[in-house]
C-alpha positions, 0 to 999 in steps of 0.5 A, spaced: 519 500 515 523 504 510 528 499 509 523 494 508 520 498 502 527 500 499 529 492 499 522 491 496 523 496 490 530 493 489 527 486 489 522 487 484 528 491 480 532 485 480 527 480 479 528 477 486 521 474 487 522 470 494 525 476 497 520 481 494 514 476 498 518 476 504 518 484 504 511 484 502 509 480 508 513 484 513 510 490 510 503 488 512 505 488 519 506 496 518 499 498 515 496 503 519 493 510 518 499 513 518 503 508 513 497 506 509 497 511 503 504 510 502 505 502 502 499 502 498 502 506 492 508 502 493 504 495 492 501 498 486 507 500 483 511 494 484 505 489 483 504 486 490 497 483 490 497 481 497 500 487 500 495 491 496 489 487 499 492 488 506 492 496 505 485 496 501 482 491 507 485 496 512 482 502 508 475 499 508 474 498 515 470 503 519 473 509 520 480 508 517 479 511 511 478 518 514 484 517 518 488 515 512 485 521 508 488 526 513 495 523 511 501 526 506 501 518 504 494 519 502 496 525 498 502 521 495 497 515 493 492 520 489 498 523 485 502 517 484 496 512 483 490 515 481 487 509 479 487 506 486 482 511 488 477 509 483 478 502 485 477 504 492 471 508 491 468 501 487 470 497 493 466 502 498 460 502 493 459 495 494 
């Protein structure tokens, strides 16, 4: 998973959109409580809408948010992309 994250970052940096989409698709398979915060921050930072959607869906599924909040990845998300937390709260309020 870490290699795929780095590859996505490089693909975004060098404008390799097809590779970026492949990495985004692959990372969707790794979304779980321990990785969601980190992957969501990565998706936000690199404009990966599909990956962001998958992470947000995971978070809004019953019980998952509590598990994710306990991780270091969630702390990283809160510090690096605080706007995501506002978006998440808006989504949960509906």
